[in-house]
Backbone as ProteinMPNN parsed JSONL, in Angstrom:
{"seq_chain_A": "MRKRCADCKQYKPVAEFPRNKNTKDGFHCYCKACNNARSYESRQRLHGSTRHSHLKHRYGIGADEFDEVVRQQGGVCAICGRPDPEHVDHDHETGDVRGILCFNCNGGLGQFRDSIESLLAAAMYLDDRDAQTLALAAMTRSRVANL", "coords_chain_A": {"N_chain_A": [[85.148, 33.29, 51.451], [87.452, 33.123, 54.327], [88.502, 34.729, 57.238], [91.087, 34.476, 59.687], [90.902, 36.495, 62.646], [93.12, 38.264, 64.429], [92.532, 39.086, 66.999], [90.484, 38.28, 68.802], [90.613, 35.597, 67.678], [89.06, 33.845, 66.243], [87.538, 32.404, 63.209], [86.286, 34.104, 60.551], [83.887, 35.147, 58.223], [85.168, 37.242, 55.52], [83.779, 39.265, 54.914], [83.321, 40.107, 57.701], [85.404, 42.173, 58.237], [87.152, 45.362, 58.483], [87.86, 46.762, 55.447], [91.215, 47.51, 54.541], [93.29, 48.744, 52.482], [96.181, 48.714, 52.568], [97.014, 46.438, 53.507], [98.057, 42.798, 52.421], [96.003, 41.391, 51.771], [93.827, 42.799, 51.644], [92.234, 43.306, 53.909], [91.675, 44.393, 57.369], [93.719, 43.113, 60.098], [91.813, 42.702, 62.419], [88.821, 41.49, 63.255], [85.643, 43.361, 62.556], [84.146, 43.851, 65.075], [86.159, 43.387, 67.031], [87.871, 45.264, 66.414], [86.365, 48.001, 66.495], [85.964, 47.62, 69.497], [88.498, 47.937, 70.209], [89.32, 50.536, 69.252], [87.622, 52.014, 70.557], [88.432, 51.548, 73.502], [91.028, 52.698, 73.117], [90.362, 55.368, 72.455], [89.117, 55.996, 75.145], [91.212, 55.441, 76.932], [93.194, 57.292, 76.196], [92.137, 59.794, 75.597], [90.009, 60.359, 77.067], [87.171, 60.106, 76.705], [84.646, 59.412, 74.263], [83.266, 61.402, 73.182], [84.924, 63.556, 74.064], [86.971, 63.071, 72.643], [86.001, 63.126, 70.046], [85.257, 66.223, 70.104], [87.551, 67.258, 70.832], [89.333, 66.547, 68.394], [87.493, 67.411, 66.293], [86.949, 70.188, 66.689], [88.854, 71.428, 68.499], [88.608, 71.854, 71.175], [87.854, 70.389, 74.455], [85.696, 68.263, 76.343], [85.394, 69.467, 78.782], [85.884, 72.182, 78.282], [83.705, 72.548, 76.497], [81.372, 72.335, 78.081], [82.138, 74.572, 80.067], [81.656, 76.787, 78.122], [78.972, 76.748, 77.399], [77.91, 77.069, 80.248], [78.882, 79.555, 80.459], [77.16, 80.923, 78.462], [74.699, 80.845, 79.957], [73.623, 78.365, 80.198], [71.851, 77.76, 77.505], [70.966, 77.905, 74.175], [72.876, 80.101, 72.131], [71.707, 81.628, 70.199], [68.733, 81.496, 70.206], [67.828, 80.738, 72.65], [67.218, 78.266, 73.72], [67.159, 75.688, 76.02], [69.838, 73.828, 76.979], [71.72, 73.269, 74.618], [73.534, 71.68, 72.288], [75.301, 71.681, 70.149], [78.186, 72.531, 68.366], [79.212, 75.919, 67.272], [81.09, 76.988, 64.762], [83.861, 78.848, 62.838], [83.891, 78.167, 59.62], [85.996, 79.013, 58.204], [88.058, 79.917, 59.751], [88.168, 77.846, 61.567], [87.608, 78.592, 64.262], [85.848, 78.502, 67.337], [82.899, 79.75, 68.008], [80.1, 79.617, 69.809], [77.935, 77.652, 71.426], [75.244, 76.07, 70.146], [71.674, 74.926, 69.534], [70.343, 72.217, 67.74], [68.491, 73.572, 65.448], [69.126, 75.971, 65.129], [72.213, 75.805, 64.692], [72.014, 74.329, 62.217], [70.252, 76.116, 60.589], [72.148, 78.526, 60.25], [74.054, 77.015, 58.914], [72.761, 76.311, 56.634], [72.567, 78.974, 55.54], [74.748, 79.295, 55.042], [76.669, 80.843, 56.745], [76.174, 83.506, 55.991], [75.694, 86.793, 56.506], [74.612, 88.691, 55.09], [72.709, 87.134, 53.738], [71.334, 85.951, 55.57], [70.203, 88.596, 56.714], [68.752, 89.315, 54.777], [66.814, 87.113, 54.266], [65.578, 87.745, 57.15], [64.364, 90.428, 56.363], [62.573, 89.476, 54.394], [60.791, 87.845, 55.719], [59.867, 89.871, 57.679], [58.554, 91.739, 55.649], [56.641, 89.602, 54.533], [55.279, 89.485, 56.896], [53.98, 91.742, 57.2], [52.704, 91.73, 54.61], [50.808, 89.66, 55.352], [49.324, 90.428, 57.355], [47.957, 93.167, 55.761], [46.254, 91.466, 54.13], [44.752, 90.016, 55.722], [43.431, 92.167, 56.828], [41.998, 93.021, 54.859], [40.659, 90.825, 53.719], [38.953, 90.754, 56.461], [37.503, 92.885, 56.05], [35.92, 92.589, 53.83], [34.296, 90.536, 54.325], [32.761, 91.411, 56.413], [31.399, 93.323, 54.778], [30.041, 91.898, 53.49]], "CA_chain_A": [[86.666, 33.203, 52.192], [87.568, 33.278, 55.832], [89.838, 34.804, 57.808], [91.323, 34.471, 61.575], [90.769, 37.769, 63.757], [94.289, 38.375, 65.454], [92.347, 39.622, 68.671], [89.693, 37.059, 69.107], [91.264, 34.357, 67.329], [87.918, 33.021, 65.362], [87.553, 32.475, 61.798], [85.268, 34.811, 60.186], [83.942, 35.967, 56.893], [86.207, 38.309, 55.268], [83.092, 40.663, 55.39], [83.199, 41.245, 58.767], [86.801, 42.768, 58.445], [87.205, 46.258, 57.902], [89.108, 47.193, 54.376], [92.637, 47.786, 54.367], [94.384, 48.976, 51.075], [97.718, 48.478, 53.116], [97.703, 44.971, 53.75], [98.072, 41.823, 51.351], [94.799, 40.509, 51.184], [93.15, 43.971, 51.389], [91.351, 43.766, 55.12], [92.272, 44.657, 58.471], [93.901, 41.93, 60.597], [91.005, 42.586, 63.105], [87.299, 41.684, 62.863], [85.02, 44.787, 63.084], [83.934, 43.933, 66.575], [87.454, 43.596, 67.762], [88.352, 46.712, 65.749], [85.899, 48.698, 67.092], [86.269, 47.234, 70.721], [89.952, 48.282, 70.52], [89.396, 51.78, 69.007], [86.777, 52.592, 71.659], [89.577, 51.206, 74.46], [91.92, 53.554, 72.911], [90.018, 56.897, 72.882], [88.891, 56.193, 76.428], [92.423, 55.54, 77.673], [94.072, 58.826, 75.014], [91.398, 60.868, 75.291], [88.697, 60.245, 78.73], [85.756, 59.841, 76.473], [84.623, 59.411, 72.765], [82.632, 62.787, 73.325], [85.682, 64.457, 74.575], [87.798, 62.76, 71.651], [85.375, 63.847, 69.2], [85.255, 67.736, 70.259], [88.784, 67.818, 70.564], [89.463, 66.489, 67.109], [86.899, 68.456, 65.462], [86.58, 71.851, 67.164], [89.671, 71.776, 69.153], [88.047, 71.999, 72.479], [87.452, 69.194, 75.016], [84.213, 68.186, 76.721], [85.286, 70.471, 79.803], [85.544, 73.521, 77.642], [82.42, 72.944, 75.749], [80.699, 72.775, 79.19], [82.369, 75.903, 80.277], [80.88, 77.61, 76.875], [77.603, 76.491, 77.501], [77.903, 77.709, 81.428], [79.038, 81.033, 80.082], [75.901, 81.213, 77.668], [73.897, 80.633, 80.998], [72.858, 76.876, 79.68], [70.941, 77.957, 76.63], [71.55, 78.124, 72.76], [73.503, 81.46, 71.968], [70.791, 82.386, 69.416], [67.595, 81.534, 70.236], [67.67, 80.534, 74.119], [66.557, 76.952, 74.016], [68.012, 75.06, 77.024], [70.753, 72.599, 76.759], [72.203, 73.112, 73.291], [74.469, 70.648, 72.176], [76.135, 71.785, 68.762], [79.238, 73.592, 68.368], [79.288, 76.536, 65.983], [82.521, 77.37, 64.416], [83.725, 79.769, 61.707], [84.326, 77.324, 58.847], [87.309, 79.518, 57.464], [89.408, 79.748, 60.702], [88.084, 77.015, 62.812], [87.205, 79.532, 65.613], [84.447, 78.353, 68.226], [81.905, 80.91, 68.167], [79.571, 79.268, 70.524], [77.053, 76.214, 71.028], [73.824, 76.373, 69.425], [70.783, 74.333, 69.366], [70.299, 71.766, 66.286], [68.143, 74.186, 64.556], [69.976, 77.39, 64.93], [73.33, 75.481, 63.954], [71.386, 74.067, 60.827], [70.023, 77.321, 59.848], [73.258, 79.127, 60.02], [74.421, 76.182, 57.984], [72.072, 76.613, 55.353], [72.602, 80.08, 54.967], [76.433, 79.536, 54.644], [77.148, 81.799, 57.8], [76.311, 84.839, 55.15], [74.983, 87.755, 57.224], [73.702, 89.377, 53.807], [71.718, 86.232, 53.517], [70.554, 85.936, 56.892], [69.415, 89.694, 56.96], [67.533, 89.285, 53.559], [65.722, 86.37, 55.157], [64.743, 88.726, 57.796], [63.413, 91.16, 55.787], [61.579, 88.652, 53.709], [59.942, 87.467, 56.695], [59.459, 91.062, 57.825], [57.587, 91.94, 54.821], [55.64, 88.685, 54.285], [54.194, 89.834, 57.931], [53.328, 92.812, 56.84], [51.749, 91.404, 53.528], [49.823, 88.738, 55.712], [48.449, 91.43, 58.056], [47.19, 93.547, 55.144], [45.384, 90.628, 53.573], [43.798, 89.662, 56.89], [42.538, 93.168, 57.364], [41.294, 93.329, 53.685], [39.659, 89.793, 53.889], [37.781, 91.301, 57.436], [36.535, 94.066, 55.529], [35.372, 91.933, 52.535], [33.58, 89.314, 55.159], [31.839, 92.506, 56.971], [30.68, 93.995, 53.853], [28.951, 90.814, 52.98]], "C_chain_A": [[86.598, 33.596, 53.436], [88.689, 33.486, 56.229], [90.009, 34.945, 59.415], [91.545, 35.947, 61.854], [92.048, 37.621, 64.642], [94.061, 38.654, 67.107], [91.629, 38.257, 69.244], [89.67, 35.5, 68.718], [90.125, 33.204, 66.445], [88.444, 33.103, 63.884], [86.12, 32.948, 61.532], [85.09, 35.212, 58.858], [84.417, 37.014, 56.701], [85.086, 39.939, 55.238], [82.735, 41.291, 56.421], [84.543, 41.771, 59.459], [86.659, 43.997, 57.776], [88.189, 46.171, 56.87], [90.096, 47.745, 55.059], [93.301, 47.808, 53.59], [95.984, 48.508, 51.514], [98.096, 47.104, 53.208], [97.477, 44.131, 52.368], [96.851, 41.45, 50.844], [93.486, 41.877, 51.471], [92.09, 44.323, 52.76], [92.497, 43.823, 56.115], [92.658, 43.04, 59.279], [92.68, 41.697, 62.026], [89.678, 42.601, 62.675], [86.891, 42.987, 63.464], [84.666, 44.942, 64.449], [84.825, 44.228, 67.177], [88.234, 45.033, 67.585], [88.025, 47.555, 66.509], [85.891, 48.808, 68.516], [87.723, 48.271, 71.264], [90.003, 50.023, 70.252], [88.601, 52.654, 70.178], [87.634, 52.861, 73.234], [90.39, 52.621, 74.313], [91.6, 55.026, 73.225], [89.61, 57.068, 74.353], [90.396, 56.548, 77.118], [93.175, 56.937, 77.069], [93.141, 59.813, 75.576], [89.908, 61.059, 76.547], [87.419, 60.036, 78.092], [85.766, 59.933, 75.05], [84.096, 61.018, 72.633], [84.0, 64.06, 73.37], [86.586, 64.07, 73.063], [87.387, 63.44, 70.375], [85.409, 65.571, 68.922], [86.682, 68.121, 70.018], [89.464, 67.679, 69.0], [88.88, 67.317, 65.909], [87.065, 69.691, 65.54], [88.087, 72.186, 67.935], [89.464, 72.321, 70.441], [87.557, 70.988, 73.206], [85.83, 69.48, 75.534], [84.024, 69.212, 77.94], [85.136, 72.036, 79.047], [84.431, 73.905, 76.998], [81.536, 73.082, 77.048], [80.891, 74.207, 79.557], [81.614, 77.199, 79.182], [79.367, 77.87, 77.151], [77.176, 77.115, 78.993], [77.693, 79.047, 81.0], [77.707, 81.694, 79.44], [74.827, 81.019, 78.533], [73.044, 79.111, 80.583], [72.111, 76.906, 78.839], [71.646, 78.362, 75.151], [71.856, 79.712, 72.729], [72.42, 82.63, 70.959], [69.392, 82.257, 69.699], [66.803, 81.368, 71.848], [67.206, 79.479, 74.592], [67.58, 76.444, 74.918], [68.62, 73.798, 76.454], [71.249, 72.505, 75.031], [73.512, 72.114, 73.219], [75.525, 70.66, 70.98], [77.125, 72.947, 68.584], [79.326, 74.445, 66.937], [80.769, 77.067, 65.707], [82.619, 78.113, 63.13], [84.34, 78.443, 60.854], [85.686, 77.692, 58.222], [88.376, 79.866, 58.492], [89.079, 78.902, 61.584], [87.682, 77.429, 64.11], [85.746, 78.89, 66.214], [84.068, 79.334, 68.32], [80.834, 80.787, 69.549], [78.473, 77.899, 70.481], [75.576, 76.776, 70.949], [73.102, 75.155, 69.613], [70.977, 73.567, 68.13], [69.736, 72.705, 65.2], [68.658, 75.227, 64.364], [71.335, 76.925, 64.084], [72.947, 75.002, 62.703], [70.871, 75.199, 60.038], [71.151, 78.046, 59.499], [74.134, 78.319, 58.812], [73.985, 76.424, 56.637], [72.123, 77.96, 54.653], [74.275, 80.333, 54.838], [77.087, 80.639, 55.374], [77.025, 83.171, 57.045], [75.331, 85.765, 56.101], [74.08, 88.211, 56.154], [72.594, 88.234, 53.609], [70.795, 86.048, 54.396], [69.567, 87.434, 57.139], [68.321, 89.997, 55.725], [66.65, 88.356, 53.798], [64.845, 87.078, 56.001], [63.764, 89.479, 57.427], [62.552, 90.606, 55.094], [60.388, 88.373, 54.483], [59.076, 88.64, 57.393], [58.077, 91.646, 56.87], [56.449, 91.216, 54.639], [54.812, 88.985, 55.504], [53.349, 90.889, 57.694], [52.159, 92.664, 55.691], [50.327, 90.683, 54.048], [48.934, 89.468, 56.391], [47.601, 92.266, 57.012], [46.203, 92.947, 54.365], [44.777, 90.108, 54.502], [43.123, 90.94, 56.758], [41.659, 93.339, 56.081], [40.194, 92.187, 53.754], [38.575, 90.155, 55.162], [37.129, 91.881, 56.712], [35.841, 93.586, 54.375], [33.745, 91.197, 53.228], [32.418, 90.504, 55.815], [31.043, 93.301, 55.852], [29.55, 92.998, 52.817], [27.652, 90.767, 53.621]], "O_chain_A": [[85.729, 34.408, 53.753], [89.715, 32.879, 55.922], [89.186, 35.439, 60.185], [92.419, 36.54, 61.222], [91.987, 36.835, 65.587], [94.834, 38.551, 68.059], [92.151, 37.405, 69.963], [89.033, 34.556, 69.186], [90.379, 32.042, 66.126], [89.453, 33.679, 63.476], [85.085, 32.484, 62.013], [86.077, 35.64, 58.261], [84.253, 37.903, 57.536], [85.383, 41.118, 55.426], [82.163, 42.377, 56.52], [84.804, 41.831, 60.66], [86.155, 44.005, 56.653], [89.271, 45.637, 57.115], [89.914, 48.408, 56.08], [94.183, 46.95, 53.622], [96.783, 48.007, 50.723], [99.23, 46.658, 53.034], [96.878, 44.597, 51.399], [96.642, 41.214, 49.654], [92.286, 41.606, 51.439], [91.324, 45.288, 52.772], [93.682, 43.521, 55.979], [91.999, 42.02, 59.073], [92.677, 40.611, 62.606], [89.261, 43.453, 61.89], [87.4, 43.591, 64.408], [84.831, 46.021, 65.017], [84.748, 45.194, 67.936], [88.945, 45.66, 68.371], [88.85, 48.072, 67.263], [85.818, 49.95, 68.97], [87.893, 48.997, 72.243], [90.677, 50.727, 71.004], [88.955, 53.761, 70.584], [87.582, 53.876, 73.929], [90.404, 53.487, 75.187], [92.251, 55.761, 73.968], [89.724, 58.192, 74.844], [90.69, 57.604, 77.678], [93.786, 57.57, 77.93], [93.693, 60.789, 76.084], [89.055, 61.945, 76.58], [86.481, 59.775, 78.846], [86.735, 60.458, 74.502], [84.716, 61.753, 71.864], [83.98, 65.163, 72.823], [86.819, 65.068, 72.38], [88.136, 64.161, 69.716], [85.55, 66.091, 67.815], [87.045, 69.018, 69.257], [90.051, 68.635, 68.495], [89.466, 67.757, 64.92], [87.326, 70.358, 64.539], [88.412, 73.373, 67.893], [90.163, 73.27, 70.799], [86.61, 70.464, 72.618], [85.057, 70.407, 75.291], [82.942, 69.74, 78.193], [84.275, 72.857, 79.365], [84.057, 75.066, 76.833], [80.882, 74.124, 77.047], [79.974, 75.014, 79.408], [81.165, 78.283, 79.553], [78.757, 78.938, 77.12], [76.086, 77.688, 79.002], [76.623, 79.648, 81.1], [77.258, 82.778, 79.814], [73.761, 80.997, 77.918], [71.831, 78.997, 80.762], [71.268, 76.026, 79.016], [72.683, 79.017, 75.053], [71.087, 80.494, 73.288], [72.357, 83.859, 70.963], [68.78, 83.235, 69.27], [65.665, 81.715, 72.165], [66.76, 79.462, 75.739], [68.767, 76.684, 74.699], [68.101, 72.974, 75.701], [70.99, 71.486, 74.391], [74.313, 71.936, 74.137], [76.421, 69.825, 70.861], [76.814, 74.135, 68.664], [79.461, 73.944, 65.821], [81.452, 77.539, 66.615], [81.67, 78.097, 62.346], [85.202, 77.745, 61.389], [86.431, 76.82, 57.773], [89.524, 80.094, 58.109], [89.69, 79.063, 62.64], [87.435, 76.609, 64.995], [84.714, 78.843, 65.544], [84.862, 80.151, 68.787], [80.74, 81.763, 70.294], [78.321, 77.257, 69.442], [75.009, 77.679, 71.565], [73.813, 74.185, 69.878], [71.745, 74.089, 67.322], [70.317, 72.743, 64.115], [68.696, 75.552, 63.178], [71.609, 77.469, 63.014], [73.776, 75.353, 61.863], [71.072, 75.208, 58.824], [71.224, 78.272, 58.291], [74.77, 78.917, 57.943], [74.716, 76.691, 55.684], [71.814, 78.124, 53.472], [74.84, 81.396, 54.583], [77.939, 81.336, 54.823], [77.787, 84.046, 57.455], [74.208, 85.34, 56.37], [72.861, 88.124, 56.3], [71.485, 88.651, 53.273], [69.593, 85.978, 54.137], [68.442, 87.401, 57.638], [67.33, 90.726, 55.769], [65.496, 88.701, 53.547], [63.63, 87.135, 55.808], [62.608, 89.435, 57.846], [61.495, 91.236, 55.063], [59.234, 88.572, 54.103], [57.881, 88.506, 57.652], [56.944, 91.898, 57.28], [55.353, 91.771, 54.562], [53.605, 88.802, 55.349], [52.147, 90.911, 57.961], [51.057, 93.213, 55.719], [49.2, 90.859, 53.586], [47.741, 89.279, 56.153], [46.396, 92.177, 57.25], [45.309, 93.645, 53.887], [43.87, 89.446, 53.997], [41.931, 90.753, 56.512], [40.543, 93.822, 56.267], [39.001, 92.479, 53.834], [37.392, 89.886, 54.956], [35.973, 91.479, 56.581], [35.037, 94.399, 53.917], [32.588, 91.291, 52.817], [31.22, 90.316, 55.601], [30.019, 93.898, 56.185], [28.73, 93.225, 51.927], [26.809, 89.95, 53.248]]}, "name": "protein", "num_of_chains": 1, "seq": "MRKRCADCKQYKPVAEFPRNKNTKDGFHCYCKACNNARSYESRQRLHGSTRHSHLKHRYGIGADEFDEVVRQQGGVCAICGRPDPEHVDHDHETGDVRGILCFNCNGGLGQFRDSIESLLAAAMYLDDRDAQTLALAAMTRSRVANL"}
């Protein structure tokens, strides 16, 4: 089955049209390429950029505010200090932006579900493991010295 795009006026297979359950035939009136171009143009016109639009929609801050937070953090991740952080850290309950983090730190907080208790338990685990590792290394050195 083929359909005519209302924008480019070409006849294309219906697989090249986004689905739309609100239309009679179940497909959008614009082909995917035209639909994407129109969406991009609208975001540029209304919000200035897709980055700004994404940040505004998802976190309630624009690109300028994002850049200002990074500047206030000295241009580094708020946790580890790596340069050029790119990920917005926000409170999942309130939606408030807490800072800008690198990929690893933002993912780490997400894996621990922002739980301070879990993060502290992980830190204590690592601290204990370091002590155990040092004790094992000392024991191995003494065994080798006794050979």
